[in-house]
C-alpha positions as CSV (number, residue, x, y, z in Angstrom):
1,M,5.0,-27.1,-13.3
2,R,7.6,-29.4,-11.5
3,V,6.2,-32.7,-11.3
4,R,6.6,-34.7,-7.9
5,L,7.1,-38.6,-7.8
6,D,6.2,-40.4,-5.2
7,P,5.8,-37.3,-2.6
8,N,4.4,-39.2,0.1
9,R,7.6,-41.9,-0.4
10,T,5.0,-45.0,-0.8
11,E,7.4,-46.0,-3.5
12,V,10.5,-46.6,-0.9
13,E,8.2,-48.0,1.9
14,A,6.9,-50.8,-1.2
15,L,10.7,-51.4,-1.9
16,K,11.6,-51.7,1.7
17,H,9.3,-54.6,1.9
18,A,9.9,-56.2,-1.6
19,A,13.5,-57.7,-0.7
20,E,16.3,-57.4,1.6
21,W,18.6,-54.7,-0.5
22,R,21.5,-54.6,1.8
23,P,24.1,-55.5,0.4
24,K,22.8,-56.8,-2.5
25,H,24.3,-55.8,-6.0
26,V,21.4,-54.4,-8.1
27,L,21.4,-53.5,-11.7
28,D,18.7,-50.7,-12.9
29,V,17.8,-51.3,-16.1
30,G,16.8,-48.1,-17.9
31,C,17.7,-46.1,-14.8
32,G,17.1,-42.6,-16.7
33,D,18.2,-39.6,-14.1
34,G,18.6,-42.0,-11.5
35,R,15.3,-41.9,-9.3
36,L,15.0,-45.4,-8.6
37,T,18.8,-46.2,-8.2
38,L,19.0,-43.2,-5.6
39,R,16.0,-44.9,-3.5
40,L,17.6,-48.2,-3.9
41,A,21.0,-47.1,-2.7
42,G,19.1,-45.1,0.3
43,L,17.9,-49.0,1.2
44,G,21.5,-50.3,1.1
45,A,21.8,-51.7,-2.2
46,L,25.0,-51.2,-4.5
47,L,23.7,-50.1,-7.7
48,H,24.6,-50.0,-11.4
49,G,22.3,-48.4,-13.6
50,I,22.4,-48.4,-17.2
51,D,20.5,-46.4,-19.5
52,P,21.1,-46.2,-23.4
53,D,20.1,-42.4,-23.3
54,R,23.9,-40.5,-22.6
55,K,22.0,-37.2,-21.8
56,L,19.9,-38.8,-18.9
57,I,23.1,-40.5,-17.9
58,R,24.9,-37.4,-17.5
59,E,21.9,-35.9,-15.7
60,A,22.2,-39.0,-13.2
61,R,26.0,-38.6,-12.5
62,Q,25.6,-34.9,-11.7
63,R,22.7,-35.6,-9.4
64,L,24.5,-38.5,-7.4
65,P,24.7,-37.4,-3.6
66,R,28.4,-37.9,-2.5
67,R,27.0,-40.0,0.4
68,F,26.3,-42.5,-2.6
69,A,29.4,-42.3,-4.8
70,G,31.2,-45.4,-3.7
71,R,28.1,-47.7,-4.1
72,V,26.2,-46.4,-7.6
73,R,27.8,-46.2,-11.0
74,Y,25.9,-45.2,-13.9
75,S,26.6,-46.1,-17.7
76,V,25.3,-46.0,-21.0
77,G,24.3,-49.0,-22.2
78,D,21.4,-51.8,-23.3
79,A,20.5,-54.7,-21.1
80,Q,20.8,-56.6,-24.0
81,D,24.8,-56.2,-24.1
82,L,25.9,-55.8,-20.8
83,R,29.4,-57.6,-20.9
84,L,29.4,-58.4,-17.5
85,P,30.1,-61.8,-16.2
86,D,27.0,-64.0,-15.1
87,G,26.5,-63.5,-11.3
88,T,27.4,-59.9,-11.3
89,F,23.8,-58.9,-9.6
90,D,22.1,-60.3,-6.8
91,A,19.0,-58.4,-8.7
92,V,17.7,-56.4,-11.5
93,V,15.0,-53.8,-11.2
94,F,13.4,-51.4,-14.1
95,S,11.0,-49.1,-13.9
96,W,9.3,-47.1,-17.1
97,S,11.6,-49.1,-19.7
98,L,10.5,-50.7,-22.8
C-alpha cells in the first residue's frame, strides 16, 4: 500500500499562511525525497534542499519537475556543516528531521 501524505493539501494551505515565500531563498534541512521542497517551490520559493542520505537526494533529483529546475537545488549535506556564506537564506525549514 502506498502512503499518501497530505491528500487534502492541508500542509500546503498552512504553508501559504505561514509566510510570504515568493521570492525567498529557503533552506530545507533534511529534505529527504523533496516532498516539502517541491511544495515550497510551488509557492514561489527558491530552494536548496540538503539531506545526508545520498539515496534520498538521488530520488529528489529524479522527481524534480522541469518547471522547478531553475529554482530548486539538492545536495548531500548536513546542516551543521553548510559551507555557505551567512545570509544565503531568508528562511530555514525542516520536517521530520533529527
